[in-house]
Chimera marker file (.cmm) of the C-alpha trace (Angstrom):
<marker_set name="trace">
<marker id="1" x="2.692" y="-8.265" z="-0.980" r="1" g="1" b="0" radius="0.5"/>
<marker id="2" x="1.500" y="-8.661" z="3.471" r="1" g="1" b="0" radius="0.5"/>
<marker id="3" x="-1.117" y="-9.307" z="5.535" r="1" g="1" b="0" radius="0.5"/>
<marker id="4" x="-2.143" y="-7.821" z="8.794" r="1" g="1" b="0" radius="0.5"/>
<marker id="5" x="-4.925" y="-6.752" z="10.791" r="1" g="1" b="0" radius="0.5"/>
<marker id="6" x="-5.883" y="-3.152" z="11.808" r="1" g="1" b="0" radius="0.5"/>
<marker id="7" x="-6.499" y="-2.170" z="15.527" r="1" g="1" b="0" radius="0.5"/>
<marker id="8" x="-10.291" y="-3.096" z="14.970" r="1" g="1" b="0" radius="0.5"/>
<marker id="9" x="-9.595" y="-6.671" z="13.393" r="1" g="1" b="0" radius="0.5"/>
<marker id="10" x="-10.204" y="-6.313" z="10.112" r="1" g="1" b="0" radius="0.5"/>
<marker id="11" x="-7.883" y="-7.882" z="7.298" r="1" g="1" b="0" radius="0.5"/>
<marker id="12" x="-5.218" y="-5.875" z="5.142" r="1" g="1" b="0" radius="0.5"/>
<marker id="13" x="-3.117" y="-6.367" z="1.947" r="1" g="1" b="0" radius="0.5"/>
<marker id="14" x="0.203" y="-4.647" z="1.347" r="1" g="1" b="0" radius="0.5"/>
<marker id="15" x="0.930" y="-4.211" z="-1.925" r="1" g="1" b="0" radius="0.5"/>
<marker id="16" x="2.760" y="-1.819" z="-4.584" r="1" g="1" b="0" radius="0.5"/>
<marker id="17" x="1.204" y="-0.926" z="-7.785" r="1" g="1" b="0" radius="0.5"/>
<marker id="18" x="3.080" y="1.040" z="-10.941" r="1" g="1" b="0" radius="0.5"/>
<marker id="19" x="1.780" y="4.259" z="-11.689" r="1" g="1" b="0" radius="0.5"/>
<marker id="20" x="1.610" y="4.583" z="-15.457" r="1" g="1" b="0" radius="0.5"/>
<marker id="21" x="4.622" y="7.301" z="-16.161" r="1" g="1" b="0" radius="0.5"/>
<marker id="22" x="7.498" y="7.422" z="-18.881" r="1" g="1" b="0" radius="0.5"/>
<marker id="23" x="9.314" y="8.306" z="-15.755" r="1" g="1" b="0" radius="0.5"/>
<marker id="24" x="11.092" y="4.726" z="-14.715" r="1" g="1" b="0" radius="0.5"/>
<marker id="25" x="11.965" y="6.494" z="-11.171" r="1" g="1" b="0" radius="0.5"/>
<marker id="26" x="9.693" y="6.113" z="-8.715" r="1" g="1" b="0" radius="0.5"/>
<marker id="27" x="7.080" y="4.458" z="-10.699" r="1" g="1" b="0" radius="0.5"/>
<marker id="28" x="5.867" y="1.691" z="-7.699" r="1" g="1" b="0" radius="0.5"/>
<marker id="29" x="3.921" y="3.346" z="-4.666" r="1" g="1" b="0" radius="0.5"/>
<marker id="30" x="2.353" y="1.764" z="-1.680" r="1" g="1" b="0" radius="0.5"/>
<marker id="31" x="-1.761" y="0.709" z="-1.839" r="1" g="1" b="0" radius="0.5"/>
<marker id="32" x="-3.177" y="-1.074" z="1.272" r="1" g="1" b="0" radius="0.5"/>
<marker id="33" x="-6.559" y="-2.834" z="0.347" r="1" g="1" b="0" radius="0.5"/>
<marker id="34" x="-9.078" y="-4.551" z="2.898" r="1" g="1" b="0" radius="0.5"/>
<marker id="35" x="-9.453" y="-8.308" z="2.386" r="1" g="1" b="0" radius="0.5"/>
<marker id="36" x="-13.310" y="-7.653" z="2.145" r="1" g="1" b="0" radius="0.5"/>
<marker id="37" x="-14.671" y="-4.614" z="0.459" r="1" g="1" b="0" radius="0.5"/>
<marker id="38" x="-13.280" y="-1.977" z="-1.867" r="1" g="1" b="0" radius="0.5"/>
<marker id="39" x="-11.641" y="0.216" z="-0.233" r="1" g="1" b="0" radius="0.5"/>
<marker id="40" x="-8.218" y="1.121" z="-1.578" r="1" g="1" b="0" radius="0.5"/>
<marker id="41" x="-5.707" y="3.420" z="-0.471" r="1" g="1" b="0" radius="0.5"/>
<marker id="42" x="-2.855" y="4.857" z="-2.202" r="1" g="1" b="0" radius="0.5"/>
<marker id="43" x="0.602" y="6.062" z="-0.210" r="1" g="1" b="0" radius="0.5"/>
<marker id="44" x="2.141" y="7.798" z="-3.245" r="1" g="1" b="0" radius="0.5"/>
<marker id="45" x="5.305" y="9.028" z="-1.816" r="1" g="1" b="0" radius="0.5"/>
<marker id="46" x="6.019" y="5.515" z="-0.612" r="1" g="1" b="0" radius="0.5"/>
<marker id="47" x="7.713" y="4.804" z="-4.076" r="1" g="1" b="0" radius="0.5"/>
<marker id="48" x="10.055" y="1.805" z="-5.416" r="1" g="1" b="0" radius="0.5"/>
<marker id="49" x="11.778" y="1.672" z="-8.597" r="1" g="1" b="0" radius="0.5"/>
<marker id="50" x="11.147" y="-1.867" z="-9.248" r="1" g="1" b="0" radius="0.5"/>
<marker id="51" x="8.067" y="-4.212" z="-8.403" r="1" g="1" b="0" radius="0.5"/>
<marker id="52" x="10.935" y="-6.383" z="-6.885" r="1" g="1" b="0" radius="0.5"/>
<marker id="53" x="11.627" y="-4.043" z="-4.829" r="1" g="1" b="0" radius="0.5"/>
<marker id="54" x="8.690" y="-3.111" z="-3.912" r="1" g="1" b="0" radius="0.5"/>
<marker id="55" x="7.537" y="-6.491" z="-3.126" r="1" g="1" b="0" radius="0.5"/>
<marker id="56" x="11.028" y="-7.069" z="-0.924" r="1" g="1" b="0" radius="0.5"/>
<marker id="57" x="10.053" y="-3.880" z="1.161" r="1" g="1" b="0" radius="0.5"/>
<marker id="58" x="6.344" y="-4.708" z="1.707" r="1" g="1" b="0" radius="0.5"/>
<marker id="59" x="7.094" y="-8.013" z="2.662" r="1" g="1" b="0" radius="0.5"/>
<marker id="60" x="10.044" y="-7.491" z="5.389" r="1" g="1" b="0" radius="0.5"/>
<marker id="61" x="7.360" y="-4.565" z="7.263" r="1" g="1" b="0" radius="0.5"/>
<marker id="62" x="6.430" y="-5.349" z="10.429" r="1" g="1" b="0" radius="0.5"/>
<marker id="63" x="1.856" y="-5.844" z="11.477" r="1" g="1" b="0" radius="0.5"/>
<marker id="64" x="3.266" y="-2.563" z="13.461" r="1" g="1" b="0" radius="0.5"/>
<marker id="65" x="4.309" y="-0.339" z="10.741" r="1" g="1" b="0" radius="0.5"/>
<marker id="66" x="1.524" y="-1.463" z="8.157" r="1" g="1" b="0" radius="0.5"/>
<marker id="67" x="-0.520" y="-0.477" z="10.691" r="1" g="1" b="0" radius="0.5"/>
<marker id="68" x="1.030" y="3.506" z="10.899" r="1" g="1" b="0" radius="0.5"/>
<marker id="69" x="1.095" y="3.223" z="7.312" r="1" g="1" b="0" radius="0.5"/>
<marker id="70" x="-2.207" y="2.583" z="7.039" r="1" g="1" b="0" radius="0.5"/>
<marker id="71" x="-3.644" y="5.034" z="9.657" r="1" g="1" b="0" radius="0.5"/>
<marker id="72" x="-1.460" y="7.645" z="6.927" r="1" g="1" b="0" radius="0.5"/>
<marker id="73" x="-3.051" y="6.300" z="4.183" r="1" g="1" b="0" radius="0.5"/>
<marker id="74" x="-6.800" y="7.036" z="6.433" r="1" g="1" b="0" radius="0.5"/>
<marker id="75" x="-5.714" y="10.349" z="7.698" r="1" g="1" b="0" radius="0.5"/>
<marker id="76" x="-4.754" y="11.538" z="3.826" r="1" g="1" b="0" radius="0.5"/>
<marker id="77" x="-8.231" y="9.748" z="2.087" r="1" g="1" b="0" radius="0.5"/>
<marker id="78" x="-6.716" y="9.400" z="-0.566" r="1" g="1" b="0" radius="0.5"/>
<marker id="79" x="-8.934" y="6.466" z="-1.926" r="1" g="1" b="0" radius="0.5"/>
<marker id="80" x="-7.966" y="5.169" z="-5.208" r="1" g="1" b="0" radius="0.5"/>
<marker id="81" x="-10.965" y="5.047" z="-7.904" r="1" g="1" b="0" radius="0.5"/>
<marker id="82" x="-12.109" y="1.079" z="-8.154" r="1" g="1" b="0" radius="0.5"/>
<marker id="83" x="-12.553" y="0.182" z="-12.090" r="1" g="1" b="0" radius="0.5"/>
<link id1="1" id2="2" r="1" g="1" b="0" radius="0.2"/>
<link id1="2" id2="3" r="1" g="1" b="0" radius="0.2"/>
<link id1="3" id2="4" r="1" g="1" b="0" radius="0.2"/>
<link id1="4" id2="5" r="1" g="1" b="0" radius="0.2"/>
<link id1="5" id2="6" r="1" g="1" b="0" radius="0.2"/>
<link id1="6" id2="7" r="1" g="1" b="0" radius="0.2"/>
<link id1="7" id2="8" r="1" g="1" b="0" radius="0.2"/>
<link id1="8" id2="9" r="1" g="1" b="0" radius="0.2"/>
<link id1="9" id2="10" r="1" g="1" b="0" radius="0.2"/>
<link id1="10" id2="11" r="1" g="1" b="0" radius="0.2"/>
<link id1="11" id2="12" r="1" g="1" b="0" radius="0.2"/>
<link id1="12" id2="13" r="1" g="1" b="0" radius="0.2"/>
<link id1="13" id2="14" r="1" g="1" b="0" radius="0.2"/>
<link id1="14" id2="15" r="1" g="1" b="0" radius="0.2"/>
<link id1="15" id2="16" r="1" g="1" b="0" radius="0.2"/>
<link id1="16" id2="17" r="1" g="1" b="0" radius="0.2"/>
<link id1="17" id2="18" r="1" g="1" b="0" radius="0.2"/>
<link id1="18" id2="19" r="1" g="1" b="0" radius="0.2"/>
<link id1="19" id2="20" r="1" g="1" b="0" radius="0.2"/>
<link id1="20" id2="21" r="1" g="1" b="0" radius="0.2"/>
<link id1="21" id2="22" r="1" g="1" b="0" radius="0.2"/>
<link id1="22" id2="23" r="1" g="1" b="0" radius="0.2"/>
<link id1="23" id2="24" r="1" g="1" b="0" radius="0.2"/>
<link id1="24" id2="25" r="1" g="1" b="0" radius="0.2"/>
<link id1="25" id2="26" r="1" g="1" b="0" radius="0.2"/>
<link id1="26" id2="27" r="1" g="1" b="0" radius="0.2"/>
<link id1="27" id2="28" r="1" g="1" b="0" radius="0.2"/>
<link id1="28" id2="29" r="1" g="1" b="0" radius="0.2"/>
<link id1="29" id2="30" r="1" g="1" b="0" radius="0.2"/>
<link id1="30" id2="31" r="1" g="1" b="0" radius="0.2"/>
<link id1="31" id2="32" r="1" g="1" b="0" radius="0.2"/>
<link id1="32" id2="33" r="1" g="1" b="0" radius="0.2"/>
<link id1="33" id2="34" r="1" g="1" b="0" radius="0.2"/>
<link id1="34" id2="35" r="1" g="1" b="0" radius="0.2"/>
<link id1="35" id2="36" r="1" g="1" b="0" radius="0.2"/>
<link id1="36" id2="37" r="1" g="1" b="0" radius="0.2"/>
<link id1="37" id2="38" r="1" g="1" b="0" radius="0.2"/>
<link id1="38" id2="39" r="1" g="1" b="0" radius="0.2"/>
<link id1="39" id2="40" r="1" g="1" b="0" radius="0.2"/>
<link id1="40" id2="41" r="1" g="1" b="0" radius="0.2"/>
<link id1="41" id2="42" r="1" g="1" b="0" radius="0.2"/>
<link id1="42" id2="43" r="1" g="1" b="0" radius="0.2"/>
<link id1="43" id2="44" r="1" g="1" b="0" radius="0.2"/>
<link id1="44" id2="45" r="1" g="1" b="0" radius="0.2"/>
<link id1="45" id2="46" r="1" g="1" b="0" radius="0.2"/>
<link id1="46" id2="47" r="1" g="1" b="0" radius="0.2"/>
<link id1="47" id2="48" r="1" g="1" b="0" radius="0.2"/>
<link id1="48" id2="49" r="1" g="1" b="0" radius="0.2"/>
<link id1="49" id2="50" r="1" g="1" b="0" radius="0.2"/>
<link id1="50" id2="51" r="1" g="1" b="0" radius="0.2"/>
<link id1="51" id2="52" r="1" g="1" b="0" radius="0.2"/>
<link id1="52" id2="53" r="1" g="1" b="0" radius="0.2"/>
<link id1="53" id2="54" r="1" g="1" b="0" radius="0.2"/>
<link id1="54" id2="55" r="1" g="1" b="0" radius="0.2"/>
<link id1="55" id2="56" r="1" g="1" b="0" radius="0.2"/>
<link id1="56" id2="57" r="1" g="1" b="0" radius="0.2"/>
<link id1="57" id2="58" r="1" g="1" b="0" radius="0.2"/>
<link id1="58" id2="59" r="1" g="1" b="0" radius="0.2"/>
<link id1="59" id2="60" r="1" g="1" b="0" radius="0.2"/>
<link id1="60" id2="61" r="1" g="1" b="0" radius="0.2"/>
<link id1="61" id2="62" r="1" g="1" b="0" radius="0.2"/>
<link id1="62" id2="63" r="1" g="1" b="0" radius="0.2"/>
<link id1="63" id2="64" r="1" g="1" b="0" radius="0.2"/>
<link id1="64" id2="65" r="1" g="1" b="0" radius="0.2"/>
<link id1="65" id2="66" r="1" g="1" b="0" radius="0.2"/>
<link id1="66" id2="67" r="1" g="1" b="0" radius="0.2"/>
<link id1="67" id2="68" r="1" g="1" b="0" radius="0.2"/>
<link id1="68" id2="69" r="1" g="1" b="0" radius="0.2"/>
<link id1="69" id2="70" r="1" g="1" b="0" radius="0.2"/>
<link id1="70" id2="71" r="1" g="1" b="0" radius="0.2"/>
<link id1="71" id2="72" r="1" g="1" b="0" radius="0.2"/>
<link id1="72" id2="73" r="1" g="1" b="0" radius="0.2"/>
<link id1="73" id2="74" r="1" g="1" b="0" radius="0.2"/>
<link id1="74" id2="75" r="1" g="1" b="0" radius="0.2"/>
<link id1="75" id2="76" r="1" g="1" b="0" radius="0.2"/>
<link id1="76" id2="77" r="1" g="1" b="0" radius="0.2"/>
<link id1="77" id2="78" r="1" g="1" b="0" radius="0.2"/>
<link id1="78" id2="79" r="1" g="1" b="0" radius="0.2"/>
<link id1="79" id2="80" r="1" g="1" b="0" radius="0.2"/>
<link id1="80" id2="81" r="1" g="1" b="0" radius="0.2"/>
<link id1="81" id2="82" r="1" g="1" b="0" radius="0.2"/>
<link id1="82" id2="83" r="1" g="1" b="0" radius="0.2"/>
</marker_set>
């Protein structure tokens, strides 16, 4: 998990979530959530084989990289429904 601020000053949290699948390769993918609100954006093409690797990679991403990923996710407009 890594927190960052977008270009408008809104706080976001980058993390990974597990996709329910019998295939273990690339089971975890990147998600971005605002600190306030229920919008969740997914980058399903940013994948990892384990939660540990996903967490380590996301924690080492710079704010610039995270903002770039957020722009990509917004451009694809693929929100994850909240349950």
